[in-house]
VOPAGU-2260 file (C-alpha; in pm, 1 decimal, decimal comma):
REM VOPAGU-2260
SITE   aa  ch    i         X         Y         Z
SITE  UNK   A    0    4878,2   -4766,0  -15961,7
SITE  UNK   A    1    4644,8   -4551,1  -16139,9
SITE  UNK   A    2    4439,3   -4725,6  -16411,5
SITE  UNK   A    3    4399,5   -4448,0  -16665,2
SITE  UNK   A    4    4196,6   -4495,3  -16975,2
SITE  UNK   A    5    4466,8   -4399,1  -17223,7
SITE  UNK   A    6    4703,9   -4657,8  -17069,4
SITE  UNK   A    7    4469,0   -4952,7  -17111,4
SITE  UNK   A    8    4313,2   -4937,6  -17447,5
SITE  UNK   A    9    4554,9   -5189,5  -17593,5
SITE  UNK   A   10    4462,2   -5431,2  -17323,4
SITE  UNK   A   11    4092,5   -5390,6  -17400,7
SITE  UNK   A   12    4164,0   -5452,2  -17772,1
SITE  UNK   A   13    4354,4   -5766,0  -17672,9
SITE  UNK   A   14    4056,4   -5881,2  -17476,7
SITE  UNK   A   15    3835,4   -5840,1  -17776,8
SITE  UNK   A   16    4088,3   -6030,4  -17989,1
SITE  UNK   A   17    4116,7   -6313,5  -17732,2
SITE  UNK   A   18    3768,9   -6438,1  -17810,4
SITE  UNK   A   19    3724,4   -6691,0  -18090,2
SITE  UNK   A   20    3434,7   -6613,5  -18329,2
SITE  UNK   A   21    3179,6   -6804,5  -18127,0
SITE  UNK   A   22    3267,3   -6615,2  -17809,0
SITE  UNK   A   23    3270,2   -6286,1  -17991,8
SITE  UNK   A   24    2918,9   -6363,1  -18105,4
SITE  UNK   A   25    2833,2   -6435,4  -17742,3
SITE  UNK   A   26    2965,4   -6094,0  -17650,9
SITE  UNK   A   27    2760,0   -5911,7  -17905,3
SITE  UNK   A   28    2433,5   -6096,5  -17856,6
SITE  UNK   A   29    2440,0   -6170,5  -17481,5
SITE  UNK   A   30    2350,8   -6529,3  -17582,8
SITE  UNK   A   31    2386,2   -6812,6  -17332,8
SITE  UNK   A   32    2218,2   -6640,2  -17044,3
SITE  UNK   A   33    1967,2   -6381,1  -16932,3
SITE  UNK   A   34    2006,8   -6042,2  -17093,8
SITE  UNK   A   35    2165,5   -5772,8  -16878,3
SITE  UNK   A   36    1923,1   -5613,5  -16636,2
SITE  UNK   A   37    2085,5   -5278,3  -16682,2
SITE  UNK   A   38    2127,8   -5083,2  -16992,7
SITE  UNK   A   39    2350,4   -4780,6  -16943,9
SITE  UNK   A   40    2183,9   -4442,4  -16990,8
SITE  UNK   A   41    2291,4   -4238,9  -17288,4
SITE  UNK   A   42    2399,9   -3880,4  -17226,3
SITE  UNK   A   43    2328,5   -3588,2  -17459,8
SITE  UNK   A   44    2657,8   -3645,4  -17643,1
SITE  UNK   A   45    2560,1   -3992,9  -17745,3
SITE  UNK   A   46    2805,9   -4155,6  -17495,1
SITE  UNK   A   47    2703,1   -4389,0  -17211,4
SITE  UNK   A   48    2697,0   -4277,8  -16846,5
SITE  UNK   A   49    2851,4   -4502,5  -16585,3
SITE  UNK   A   50    2640,8   -4689,8  -16330,5
SITE  UNK   A   51    2658,4   -4512,1  -15993,3
SITE  UNK   A   52    2744,3   -4722,9  -15696,9
SITE  UNK   A   53    2421,6   -4614,7  -15530,6
SITE  UNK   A   54    2245,2   -4834,7  -15789,8
SITE  UNK   A   55    2500,1   -5115,6  -15760,0
SITE  UNK   A   56    2421,9   -5138,1  -15387,1
SITE  UNK   A   57    2074,5   -5269,3  -15493,6
SITE  UNK   A   58    2208,9   -5559,3  -15693,1
SITE  UNK   A   59    2138,8   -5908,7  -15565,2
SITE  UNK   A   60    2363,9   -6217,9  -15603,5
SITE  UNK   A   61    2222,7   -6326,9  -15940,1
SITE  UNK   A   62    2287,9   -5979,0  -16091,2
SITE  UNK   A   63    2649,4   -5984,0  -15980,6
SITE  UNK   A   64    2690,9   -6331,3  -16128,4
SITE  UNK   A   65    2518,2   -6274,4  -16466,6
SITE  UNK   A   66    2502,5   -5904,0  -16548,4
SITE  UNK   A   67    2861,9   -5863,5  -16672,4
SITE  UNK   A   68    2885,0   -5865,8  -17053,6
SITE  UNK   A   69    3256,3   -5794,2  -17062,8
SITE  UNK   A   70    3554,6   -5744,0  -16814,0
SITE  UNK   A   71    3916,8   -5673,9  -16873,1
SITE  UNK   A   72    4203,9   -5582,5  -16629,7
SITE  UNK   A   73    4382,7   -5253,6  -16681,9
SITE  UNK   A   74    4725,8   -5276,7  -16829,9
SITE  UNK   A   75    4913,5   -5051,0  -16589,5
SITE  UNK   A   76    4992,3   -5077,4  -16213,8
SITE  UNK   A   77    5093,3   -5373,8  -15996,7
SITE  UNK   A   78    4729,2   -5462,6  -15966,8
SITE  UNK   A   79    4539,4   -5192,9  -16144,7
SITE  UNK   A   80    4158,5   -5224,3  -16174,0
SITE  UNK   A   81    3905,7   -5432,6  -16361,7
SITE  UNK   A   82    3684,7   -5251,4  -16616,2
SITE  UNK   A   83    3338,1   -5397,7  -16625,1
SITE  UNK   A   84    3060,1   -5361,0  -16884,4
SITE  UNK   A   85    2693,8   -5461,4  -16818,1
SITE  UNK   A   86    2556,3   -5333,6  -17142,4
SITE  UNK   A   87    2518,1   -5518,7  -17472,2
SITE  UNK   A   88    2804,7   -5405,5  -17688,3
SITE  UNK   A   89    2557,1   -5338,6  -17979,4
SITE  UNK   A   90    2388,0   -5073,6  -17761,8
SITE  UNK   A   91    2437,2   -4714,5  -17874,0
SITE  UNK   A   92    2765,2   -4556,4  -17731,4
SITE  UNK   A   93    2908,8   -4884,6  -17596,8
SITE  UNK   A   94    3247,0   -4986,4  -17730,9
SITE  UNK   A   95    3445,9   -5257,2  -17544,6
SITE  UNK   A   96    3762,2   -5129,9  -17722,5
SITE  UNK   A   97    3726,3   -4809,8  -17526,0
SITE  UNK   A   98    3737,7   -4832,6  -17136,9
SITE  UNK   A   99    3563,3   -4497,9  -17117,0
SITE  UNK   A  100    3240,7   -4675,5  -17203,0
SITE  UNK   A  101    3273,9   -4917,8  -16919,5
SITE  UNK   A  102    2993,9   -4912,4  -16646,7
SITE  UNK   A  103    3219,1   -4925,6  -16341,1
SITE  UNK   A  104    3555,7   -5061,8  -16212,6
SITE  UNK   A  105    3656,4   -5310,6  -15942,6
SITE  UNK   A  106    3971,5   -5324,9  -15755,6
SITE  UNK   A  107    4087,8   -5565,0  -15483,6
SITE  UNK   A  108    4190,5   -5453,6  -15130,1
SITE  UNK   A  109    4433,6   -5657,9  -14923,5
SITE  UNK   A  110    4312,4   -5492,7  -14605,9
SITE  UNK   A  111    4036,2   -5296,2  -14446,8
SITE  UNK   A  112    3839,3   -5061,7  -14667,3
SITE  UNK   A  113    3847,8   -4796,4  -14395,3
SITE  UNK   A  114    4170,1   -4616,5  -14500,0
SITE  UNK   A  115    4037,8   -4568,8  -14854,2
SITE  UNK   A  116    3696,3   -4449,7  -14744,9
SITE  UNK   A  117    3839,6   -4197,8  -14496,3
SITE  UNK   A  118    4072,6   -4060,8  -14771,6
SITE  UNK   A  119    3788,4   -4018,4  -15023,4
SITE  UNK   A  120    3564,1   -3853,4  -14755,2
SITE  UNK   A  121    3832,3   -3608,5  -14630,7
SITE  UNK   A  122    3948,2   -3518,2  -14984,1
SITE  UNK   A  123    3590,3   -3432,4  -15081,5
SITE  UNK   A  124    3531,9   -3228,2  -14758,7
SITE  UNK   A  125    3851,8   -3030,3  -14776,8
SITE  UNK   A  126    3937,1   -2969,6  -15142,2
SITE  UNK   A  127    3622,5   -3076,2  -15326,7
SITE  UNK   A  128    3786,9   -3379,3  -15485,0
SITE  UNK   A  129    3564,8   -3579,2  -15719,9
SITE  UNK   A  130    3489,8   -3908,1  -15555,8
SITE  UNK   A  131    3443,0   -4240,4  -15726,1
SITE  UNK   A  132    3212,4   -4329,7  -15431,3
SITE  UNK   A  133    3373,6   -4662,5  -15340,6
SITE  UNK   A  134    3139,3   -4952,8  -15250,3
SITE  UNK   A  135    3340,4   -5205,6  -15042,2
SITE  UNK   A  136    3233,2   -5566,9  -15074,0
SITE  UNK   A  137    3401,7   -5767,4  -14787,2
SITE  UNK   A  138    3521,6   -6119,6  -14851,5
SITE  UNK   A  139    3273,4   -6238,9  -14588,1
SITE  UNK   A  140    2984,0   -6094,2  -14795,8
SITE  UNK   A  141    2817,0   -6339,7  -15029,3
SITE  UNK   A  142    2838,5   -6082,3  -15309,1
SITE  UNK   A  143    3223,1   -6123,1  -15302,4
SITE  UNK   A  144    3212,8   -6472,9  -15445,6
SITE  UNK   A  145    2932,2   -6374,0  -15685,0
SITE  UNK   A  146    3152,4   -6104,0  -15828,4
SITE  UNK   A  147    3440,3   -6343,4  -15861,3
SITE  UNK   A  148    3218,9   -6578,0  -16049,6
SITE  UNK   A  149    3105,3   -6305,3  -16276,7
SITE  UNK   A  150    3462,4   -6196,5  -16354,4
SITE  UNK   A  151    3606,4   -6551,3  -16386,6
SITE  UNK   A  152    3395,6   -6612,5  -16695,4
SITE  UNK   A  153    3605,1   -6363,5  -16888,3
SITE  UNK   A  154    3934,7   -6494,5  -16751,0
SITE  UNK   A  155    3838,4   -6840,5  -16850,4
SITE  UNK   A  156    3748,0   -6731,9  -17205,0
SITE  UNK   A  157    4084,5   -6572,0  -17255,4
SITE  UNK   A  158    4264,5   -6880,8  -17122,0
SITE  UNK   A  159    4059,1   -7108,9  -17352,0
SITE  UNK   A  160    4113,9   -6885,0  -17653,7
SITE  UNK   A  161    4492,7   -6885,4  -17605,5
SITE  UNK   A  162    4511,8   -7249,8  -17529,1
SITE  UNK   A  163    4270,7   -7381,4  -17782,9
SITE  UNK   A  164    4413,9   -7539,2  -18113,1
SITE  UNK   A  165    4094,5   -7413,0  -18286,6
SITE  UNK   A  166    4195,4   -7043,9  -18245,2
SITE  UNK   A  167    4307,8   -6936,8  -18594,0
SITE  UNK   A  168    4599,6   -6709,6  -18465,8
SITE  UNK   A  169    4712,5   -6646,8  -18118,1
SITE  UNK   A  170    4859,7   -6297,4  -18108,6
SITE  UNK   A  171    5105,6   -6149,4  -17873,4
SITE  UNK   A  172    4844,1   -5917,7  -17734,6
SITE  UNK   A  173    4624,3   -6221,3  -17651,0
SITE  UNK   A  174    4917,9   -6384,7  -17467,6
SITE  UNK   A  175    4986,3   -6058,0  -17281,9
SITE  UNK   A  176    4628,1   -6037,3  -17176,4
SITE  UNK   A  177    4630,6   -6399,5  -17051,6
SITE  UNK   A  178    4940,5   -6318,9  -16849,3
SITE  UNK   A  179    4786,6   -6003,4  -16710,1
SITE  UNK   A  180    4482,1   -6197,6  -16583,8
SITE  UNK   A  181    4715,9   -6455,1  -16426,1
SITE  UNK   A  182    4912,3   -6182,7  -16251,9
SITE  UNK   A  183    4613,5   -5985,7  -16104,6
SITE  UNK   A  184    4367,7   -6268,7  -16037,0
SITE  UNK   A  185    4519,8   -6390,0  -15715,8
SITE  UNK   A  186    4481,2   -6032,1  -15566,3
SITE  UNK   A  187    4108,9   -6055,0  -15635,5
SITE  UNK   A  188    4063,1   -6407,7  -15497,8
SITE  UNK   A  189    4273,8   -6344,2  -15183,4
SITE  UNK   A  190    4152,8   -5990,0  -15118,1
SITE  UNK   A  191    3995,3   -5885,4  -14792,8
SITE  UNK   A  192    3747,4   -5678,6  -14994,7
SITE  UNK   A  193    3654,2   -5581,4  -15347,5
SITE  UNK   A  194    3626,7   -5213,5  -15399,3
SITE  UNK   A  195    3353,4   -5134,9  -15652,4
SITE  UNK   A  196    3399,5   -4782,6  -15783,8
SITE  UNK   A  197    3234,1   -4544,9  -16036,6
SITE  UNK   A  198    3405,7   -4478,5  -16357,6
SITE  UNK   A  199    3614,2   -4161,7  -16338,3
SITE  UNK   A  200    3477,4   -3992,1  -16646,0
SITE  UNK   A  201    3706,9   -3733,9  -16801,9
SITE  UNK   A  202    4004,6   -3821,8  -16583,9
SITE  UNK   A  203    4357,7   -3745,8  -16685,4
SITE  UNK   A  204    4682,0   -3869,4  -16539,2
SITE  UNK   A  205    4950,7   -3610,0  -16486,0
SITE  UNK   A  206    5221,8   -3851,6  -16591,4
SITE  UNK   A  207    5052,7   -3887,4  -16934,6
SITE  UNK   A  208    4966,2   -3521,6  -16973,9
SITE  UNK   A  209    5306,7   -3376,5  -16919,0
SITE  UNK   A  210    5474,4   -3632,1  -17135,7
SITE  UNK   A  211    5229,9   -3597,2  -17432,6
SITE  UNK   A  212    5311,4   -3261,5  -17603,8
SITE  UNK   A  213    5033,9   -3308,0  -17853,1
SITE  UNK   A  214    4779,1   -3315,0  -17571,3
SITE  UNK   A  215    4930,7   -3065,3  -17316,6
SITE  UNK   A  216    5294,0   -3117,6  -17256,5
SITE  UNK   A  217    5498,6   -3003,2  -16951,4
SITE  UNK   A  218    5509,6   -2634,3  -17036,7
SITE  UNK   A  219    5139,8   -2595,6  -17075,2
SITE  UNK   A  220    5074,5   -2801,3  -16762,4
SITE  UNK   A  221    5307,2   -2578,4  -16562,1
SITE  UNK   A  222    5146,0   -2267,0  -16700,9
SITE  UNK   A  223    4801,9   -2386,8  -16606,0
SITE  UNK   A  224    4745,0   -2187,0  -16284,3
SITE  UNK   A  225    4432,4   -2388,1  -16175,0
SITE  UNK   A  226    4603,8   -2720,8  -16217,8
SITE  UNK   A  227    4905,1   -2616,0  -16017,9
SITE  UNK   A  228    4696,0   -2473,2  -15736,3
SITE  UNK   A  229    4481,7   -2793,3  -15727,5
SITE  UNK   A  230    4802,5   -2999,7  -15704,2
SITE  UNK   A  231    4907,3   -2779,2  -15409,8
SITE  UNK   A  232    4575,7   -2847,0  -15239,4
SITE  UNK   A  233    4629,0   -3222,9  -15300,9
SITE  UNK   A  234    4966,9   -3191,9  -15140,7
SITE  UNK   A  235    4811,8   -3045,5  -14827,3
SITE  UNK   A  236    4537,7   -3307,5  -14783,8
SITE  UNK   A  237    4775,4   -3596,6  -14861,4
SITE  UNK   A  238    4994,9   -3467,6  -14578,2
SITE  UNK   A  239    4727,5   -3501,5  -14314,9
SITE  UNK   A  240    4619,0   -3844,0  -14461,3
SITE  UNK   A  241    4976,9   -3968,0  -14461,0
SITE  UNK   A  242    4933,5   -4067,8  -14832,6
SITE  UNK   A  243    5294,9   -4052,7  -14960,1
SITE  UNK   A  244    5267,2   -4250,4  -15279,5
SITE  UNK   A  245    5176,1   -3946,3  -15502,5
SITE  UNK   A  246    5363,0   -3632,9  -15410,2
SITE  UNK   A  247    5583,0   -3685,9  -15095,6
SITE  UNK   A  248    5752,3   -3961,7  -15294,5
SITE  UNK   A  249    5667,6   -3844,2  -15648,3
SITE  UNK   A  250    5436,0   -4077,4  -15843,7
SITE  UNK   A  251    5287,3   -3857,9  -16119,9
SITE  UNK   A  252    5073,5   -4156,9  -16224,7
SITE  UNK   A  253    4868,2   -4103,8  -15914,7
SITE  UNK   A  254    4800,9   -3729,7  -15975,5
SITE  UNK   A  255    4460,6   -3749,9  -16133,5
SITE  UNK   A  256    4244,1   -3461,6  -16246,2
SITE  UNK   A  257    3952,7   -3372,3  -16468,9
SITE  UNK   A  258    4061,3   -3280,2  -16827,4
SITE  UNK   A  259    3852,8   -2955,7  -16844,4
SITE  UNK   A  260    3792,7   -2836,4  -16486,9
SITE  UNK   A  261    4134,3   -2966,9  -16351,1
SITE  UNK   A  262    3947,6   -3081,3  -16039,4
SITE  UNK   A  263    4130,6   -3351,4  -15849,8
SITE  UNK   A  264    3997,2   -3710,5  -15841,6
SITE  UNK   A  265    4025,7   -3908,3  -15519,5
SITE  UNK   A  266    4131,8   -4215,3  -15707,8
SITE  UNK   A  267    4416,1   -4435,6  -15564,5
SITE  UNK   A  268    4395,4   -4256,1  -15224,5
SITE  UNK   A  269    4425,9   -4398,3  -14878,4
SITE  UNK   A  270    4518,3   -4292,7  -14528,3
SITE  UNK   A  271    4852,7   -4420,0  -14415,3
SITE  UNK   A  272    4875,3   -4353,7  -14037,1
SITE  UNK   A  273    5084,6   -4623,6  -13875,6
SITE  UNK   A  274    5052,3   -4683,6  -13499,6
SITE  UNK   A  275    5299,9   -4675,1  -13214,2
SITE  UNK   A  276    5237,6   -5046,1  -13165,3
SITE  UNK   A  277    5370,7   -5106,0  -13515,8
SITE  UNK   A  278    5672,7   -4894,6  -13429,2
SITE  UNK   A  279    5741,3   -5131,1  -13136,3
SITE  UNK   A  280    5716,3   -5431,1  -13369,2
SITE  UNK   A  281    5980,8   -5266,2  -13588,5
SITE  UNK   A  282    6210,0   -5228,1  -13286,5
SITE  UNK   A  283    6144,3   -4856,4  -13219,6
SITE  UNK   A  284    6118,8   -4805,9  -12843,2
SITE  UNK   A  285    6026,7   -4446,4  -12773,4
SITE  UNK   A  286    5797,4   -4170,2  -12870,5
SITE  UNK   A  287    6071,1   -3971,3  -13055,0
SITE  UNK   A  288    6156,9   -4246,0  -13292,9
SITE  UNK   A  289    5787,8   -4296,3  -13382,5
SITE  UNK   A  290    5732,3   -3924,0  -13433,8
SITE  UNK   A  291    6044,3   -3906,0  -13649,3
SITE  UNK   A  292    5875,8   -4162,3  -13880,7
SITE  UNK   A  293    5586,0   -3926,5  -13917,7
SITE  UNK   A  294    5772,2   -3598,7  -13956,6
SITE  UNK   A  295    6120,8   -3640,5  -14086,9
SITE  UNK   A  296    6176,9   -3602,5  -14463,8
SITE  UNK   A  297    6236,7   -3934,5  -14643,4
SITE  UNK   A  298    6179,4   -4131,1  -14317,1
SITE  UNK   A  299    5804,2   -4160,7  -14332,8
SITE  UNK   A  300    5701,1   -4507,1  -14225,3
SITE  UNK   A  301    5552,9   -4718,9  -14505,9
SITE  UNK   A  302    5211,8   -4866,2  -14473,2
SITE  UNK   A  303    5188,8   -5193,4  -14297,9
SITE  UNK   A  304    5144,6   -5475,8  -14548,1
SITE  UNK   A  305    4811,5   -5638,0  -14461,0
SITE  UNK   A  306    4895,0   -5956,8  -14657,3
SITE  UNK   A  307    5217,9   -6125,7  -14752,3
SITE  UNK   A  308    5355,3   -6028,8  -15092,0
SITE  UNK   A  309    5172,9   -5690,7  -15101,1
SITE  UNK   A  310    5396,1   -5385,9  -15160,1
SITE  UNK   A  311    5342,5   -5125,9  -14893,7
SITE  UNK   A  312    5309,2   -4766,1  -15018,4
SITE  UNK   A  313    5513,2   -4491,4  -14838,1
SITE  UNK   A  314    5364,0   -4256,4  -14586,9
SITE  UNK   A  315    5386,4   -3876,6  -14604,3
SITE  UNK   A  316    5668,2   -3699,4  -14428,3
SITE  UNK   A  317    5511,7   -3389,9  -14261,8
SITE  UNK   A  318    5829,7   -3185,7  -14255,0
SITE  UNK   A  319    5795,7   -3129,0  -14637,0
SITE  UNK   A  320    5525,7   -2876,0  -14547,3
SITE  UNK   A  321    5793,4   -2656,3  -14385,4
SITE  UNK   A  322    6026,1   -2641,5  -14686,4
SITE  UNK   A  323    5819,8   -2644,1  -14999,2
SITE  UNK   A  324    6105,3   -2491,6  -15204,4
SITE  UNK   A  325    6329,1   -2785,3  -15126,5
SITE  UNK   A  326    6053,4   -3041,6  -15200,5
SITE  UNK   A  327    5953,8   -2870,9  -15532,6
SITE  UNK   A  328    6309,4   -2838,9  -15664,5
SITE  UNK   A  329    6453,4   -3167,0  -15539,2
SITE  UNK   A  330    6164,9   -3405,4  -15572,5
SITE  UNK   A  331    5891,6   -3271,6  -15803,6
SITE  UNK   A  332    6095,4   -3067,7  -16054,4
SITE  UNK   A  333    6392,2   -3309,5  -16023,8
SITE  UNK   A  334    6169,5   -3612,0  -16088,9
SITE  UNK   A  335    6004,3   -3466,0  -16390,6
SITE  UNK   A  336    6318,8   -3327,2  -16551,3
SITE  UNK   A  337    6487,8   -3658,2  -16515,1
SITE  UNK   A  338    6211,5   -3821,2  -16724,1
SITE  UNK   A  339    6207,2   -3561,8  -17009,4
SITE  UNK   A  340    6486,9   -3718,1  -17212,7
SITE  UNK   A  341    6250,9   -4012,9  -17264,4
SITE  UNK   A  342    5982,5   -3785,6  -17413,8
SITE  UNK   A  343    6196,1   -3569,0  -17645,8
SITE  UNK   A  344    6089,0   -3248,4  -17465,7
SITE  UNK   A  345    6318,3   -2966,7  -17370,4
SITE  UNK   A  346    6340,2   -2853,9  -17008,5
SITE  UNK   A  347    6110,1   -2554,5  -16936,4
SITE  UNK   A  348    6284,0   -2230,7  -16846,6
SITE  UNK   A  349    6333,6   -2142,9  -16481,8
SITE  UNK   A  350    6073,9   -1854,1  -16492,0
SITE  UNK   A  351    5800,8   -2103,5  -16591,7
SITE  UNK   A  352    5898,8   -2330,7  -16300,5
SITE  UNK   A  353    5880,3   -2029,8  -16063,0
SITE  UNK   A  354    5544,2   -1936,0  -16194,9
SITE  UNK   A  355    5409,5   -2278,1  -16142,4
SITE  UNK   A  356    5557,2   -2293,9  -15784,8
SITE  UNK   A  357    5387,8   -1972,0  -15690,6
SITE  UNK   A  358    5049,2   -2118,5  -15786,3
SITE  UNK   A  359    5135,6   -2454,4  -15622,2
SITE  UNK   A  360    5236,7   -2273,4  -15293,5
SITE  UNK   A  361    4909,7   -2083,3  -15299,3
SITE  UNK   A  362    4728,6   -2414,6  -15342,2
SITE  UNK   A  363    4914,0   -2566,7  -15045,4
SITE  UNK   A  364    4811,6   -2278,4  -14821,6
SITE  UNK   A  365    4453,0   -2292,5  -14931,4
SITE  UNK   A  366    4455,7   -2669,4  -14885,3
SITE  UNK   A  367    4600,2   -2641,3  -14533,3
SITE  UNK   A  368    4342,3   -2381,4  -14428,1
SITE  UNK   A  369    4069,2   -2611,8  -14565,5
SITE  UNK   A  370    4207,2   -2907,2  -14378,8
SITE  UNK   A  371    4224,8   -2701,9  -14055,9
SITE  UNK   A  372    3857,7   -2594,3  -14097,9
SITE  UNK   A  373    3745,2   -2957,7  -14136,9
SITE  UNK   A  374    3958,3   -3063,9  -13837,6
SITE  UNK   A  375    3824,9   -2798,3  -13604,5
SITE  UNK   A  376    3522,2   -2753,9  -13384,0
SITE  UNK   A  377    3209,5   -2932,3  -13488,2
SITE  UNK   A  378    3364,3   -3042,0  -13809,9
SITE  UNK   A  379    3642,1   -3225,1  -13608,6
SITE  UNK   A  380    3370,6   -3418,2  -13419,5
SITE  UNK   A  381    3211,9   -3510,4  -13747,3
SITE  UNK   A  382    3542,4   -3632,2  -13890,5
SITE  UNK   A  383    3618,0   -3830,8  -13568,1
SITE  UNK   A  384    3268,0   -3995,9  -13595,9
SITE  UNK   A  385    3342,1   -4077,1  -13956,1
SITE  UNK   A  386    3678,8   -4221,1  -13867,0
SITE  UNK   A  387    3535,1   -4444,0  -13594,3
SITE  UNK   A  388    3237,3   -4559,9  -13807,7
SITE  UNK   A  389    3455,8   -4671,7  -14099,0
SITE  UNK   A  390    3678,6   -4856,9  -13854,8
SITE  UNK   A  391    3383,6   -5026,4  -13686,1
SITE  UNK   A  392    3207,0   -5118,6  -14012,7
SITE  UNK   A  393    3499,9   -5233,4  -14227,3
SITE  UNK   A  394    3745,5   -5337,0  -13967,6
SITE  UNK   A  395    4045,0   -5185,0  -13794,8
SITE  UNK   A  396    4370,3   -5132,5  -13989,2
SITE  UNK   A  397    4727,7   -5096,6  -13874,2
SITE  UNK   A  398    4736,0   -4802,0  -14121,5
SITE  UNK   A  399    4462,9   -4608,6  -13954,8
SITE  UNK   A  400    4582,6   -4482,5  -13614,3
SITE  UNK   A  401    4389,3   -4209,1  -13436,0
SITE  UNK   A  402    4690,9   -4066,8  -13247,2
SITE  UNK   A  403    4891,0   -4052,4  -13567,0
SITE  UNK   A  404    4604,9   -3858,4  -13726,5
SITE  UNK   A  405    4597,4   -3611,4  -13429,7
SITE  UNK   A  406    4974,5   -3558,6  -13464,0
SITE  UNK   A  407    4925,1   -3477,6  -13831,2
SITE  UNK   A  408    4647,2   -3234,3  -13736,8
SITE  UNK   A  409    4882,7   -3068,4  -13486,1
SITE  UNK   A  410    5146,6   -3015,7  -13743,5
SITE  UNK   A  411    4905,2   -2860,8  -13996,3
SITE  UNK   A  412    4799,3   -2612,2  -13727,0
SITE  UNK   A  413    5171,5   -2534,0  -13636,3
SITE  UNK   A  414    5260,5   -2483,2  -14010,5
SITE  UNK   A  415    4984,5   -2234,5  -14042,2
SITE  UNK   A  416    5070,0   -2055,8  -13717,3
SITE  UNK   A  417    5443,3   -2037,6  -13804,0
SITE  UNK   A  418    5398,9   -1897,8  -14152,7
SITE  UNK   A  419    5485,2   -1534,1  -14071,2
SITE  UNK   A  420    5710,2   -1603,6  -13770,7
SITE  UNK   A  421    6087,8   -1560,7  -13787,6
SITE  UNK   A  422    6309,2   -1858,1  -13829,4
SITE  UNK   A  423    6448,3   -2101,6  -14084,4
SITE  UNK   A  424    6250,5   -2401,5  -14207,5
SITE  UNK   A  425    6483,2   -2618,6  -13988,6
SITE  UNK   A  426    6410,6   -2409,2  -13677,7
SITE  UNK   A  427    6035,2   -2428,5  -13733,5
SITE  UNK   A  428    6066,0   -2806,8  -13787,1
SITE  UNK   A  429    6251,1   -2845,2  -13463,8
SITE  UNK   A  430    5984,2   -2653,0  -13269,1
SITE  UNK   A  431    5719,3   -2880,0  -13423,1
SITE  UNK   A  432    5925,3   -3184,9  -13340,0
SITE  UNK   A  433    5964,6   -3087,2  -12972,2
SITE  UNK   A  434    5599,6   -3014,0  -12928,9
SITE  UNK   A  435    5479,6   -3337,5  -13105,2
SITE  UNK   A  436    5726,8   -3562,0  -12919,2
SITE  UNK   A  437    5594,4   -3415,3  -12587,3
SITE  UNK   A  438    5243,8   -3493,8  -12692,2
SITE  UNK   A  439    5328,7   -3849,3  -12803,4
SITE  UNK   A  440    5516,6   -3912,5  -12469,9
SITE  UNK   A  441    5209,1   -3807,0  -12274,5
SITE  UNK   A  442    4991,3   -4042,1  -12480,2
SITE  UNK   A  443    5236,4   -4336,0  -12441,4
SITE  UNK   A  444    5271,2   -4274,3  -12066,7
SITE  UNK   A  445    4887,0   -4292,1  -12025,0
SITE  UNK   A  446    4869,1   -4591,2  -12276,3
SITE  UNK   A  447    4631,3   -4393,5  -12493,7
SITE  UNK   A  448    4805,0   -4505,8  -12818,1
């Protein structure tokens, strides 16, 4: 899912190659239309700085239609993102072969923007995650079609280049790019919203980092105490958000962090909190079966697909919080070690895994305490207001259920309260199950779900 810079450079190069000479000239001169209204600022290293979404909010329809000077879909992920440039490629620091010089990214959303915005907000509040400050553009907004018009110019150029008999040589990269556009374009046209996001400058993907020994490699990643603690904090906030497509069911491509500070990015994040009404649709008829979907390991209910043909990501099974050792060794370490034979790396020694786990565990504890602070007292009222305002502004979602959120909050508090109490993880899990089922039954009985 994650559209990381290092994974898409070949797609961008293909985009450049897909233009015949006349179109390449168009790209470099901006001919054929008004010059871009925005020129990216240049930082003190000579590179360009991305356009913040606070500035993009001010754009009118004409700007969205005409300001794009280049756009290319990312190579990775089922849908990925669209990298967009609004700066003349001859301008200092701009290189359309390098996605890191793009001005911003756009990704389609099949449903309400509320789950994504809640996830970004809560991750920033609890663990200080770096936000991409998503600007949702609903399909009912006139800017939606203006953006599609702006992007379609570049899709059409790629199609024309590949199909034109005047193109000197159609390379495989050009054909691949044409196919990529064809695959992702329906998601943009049929989306319920377009999510305009700031470029995640300096972002690394854990999947790339641990597999690339020349950059970091697995041993150095595990030995990096700050990185492991931050991943632990991410585990905690993902649990309360129900976001299972990262750590609960391991997808290292969605673990994103800053290359120097190791701070987590809230990219590819969303709340997945399915409702009791959805459990009824699935044939589940009581509070216990619904709570089991939320709590039990490997039984977390997937997100509700908000459009046919959209793959639903998994939710986060809260019981993993009670047995970190089992999750770490079975899911995280097991997943990574199973991929090492592809990367010609040896398995790290047990003592290094143990060292990393200690830091990860500290991070989980710190993350849970940070979550508890934000979901208590006046902070809780603030989060509730945020939850309701996102829902009101961007539309309700079957993946954003208030009672589910309160259940997850209850479990976080029970995990913290049970830390130093006697009992096995299974016994503590059962106590949590009994208490949460009783709560859910009361809610169902009063029809407050």
